[in-house]
N, C-alpha and C positions, 0 to 999 in steps of 0.2 A: 422154775419160772413162776413169776407172780401171776396168778389167774384172775385177780380182781380187775374188773373193767375200769378203763381210764387210768391205768397205772403202768409204769414201765420201770426198768432198772438198767443202769449202764455200768460197765466195768472197764477198767483200763485194758487196752489192747496191746499185745506184743506186735509191734510194727515190723519186726525182723529187719530185713535189708531193703524194704520197700517204704520210702517216706510218704507215699500216697495212700497207704492203708489208713483206715480210721484210727483216731487216738483212743476212742472208746467204742465198745460194742455192747449190745444188750437185747433184751426181749421185753414184750409187754402185750397188753390187750387194750385196743382202742376201738370203741363202739362195737364191742363183742368180737372183734377180729384179732387173731394172733398176728403180731408184727415182730420183725427184727429191726433193730435200730443200729445205725452207724453214726458216729459223731466225730467231727474234726474241730480241734481248737484253732480259733482264728483271732485276729485283731481287727477292730474297726478302724476307721480313718483317724481316730483320736488315740489309737494305741490301747484301747480297752479290750480285754479278752471276752470272747463269747464262744458258744458252741453252735456249729452248723450241723443240723441233724437231718438224716434221711431215714424214712420208714419204708419197709417193704412188707407187704402182706405175705404170710406163709401158710401152707396147708398143715394138716396134722402130722406130716412127716418132716416138717421143717423146711420144705422146698418152697422157694419164692414163687408166688402166684403172679402170673403176668396178666394184667387187665388193661383193656383199652378205655374203659369208662370209669370216671370217678363216681362212687356211689353218692346219692343225694342224702344228706344228713339234715334232719329237721330238729332244730333246737326248740326247747320249750321256753315260753316267756317266763321271767322271774315270778315267783309266787308273791302274792300280796296278803296282808292281814296276819292273823295269829298263826297260820300254818307255815308262814315263811321261816326258813331255817335261820338260826341265830348266827351272828357274825363270829368268825373264829378269832379275829383280831380287832382291836379298837383302833 
């Protein structure tokens, strides 16, 4: 599994005989928390494909953690001046 924060990986999933199973499954780390991902291929109202993704937090044994509250995440404002990161793309 990728241990870098704010990154995830998805793989094709064998749906077997159950069409409701996710098309893709994977793992990742989001805000320092290990997550399992499930993704379903869908079509929007114009017929364009997209992925519908669900994330579940897991403990160190890979068991899904049930939580009642959503953790508060504070985002930092963008940096200004010479310390601001360079653009990746123009």
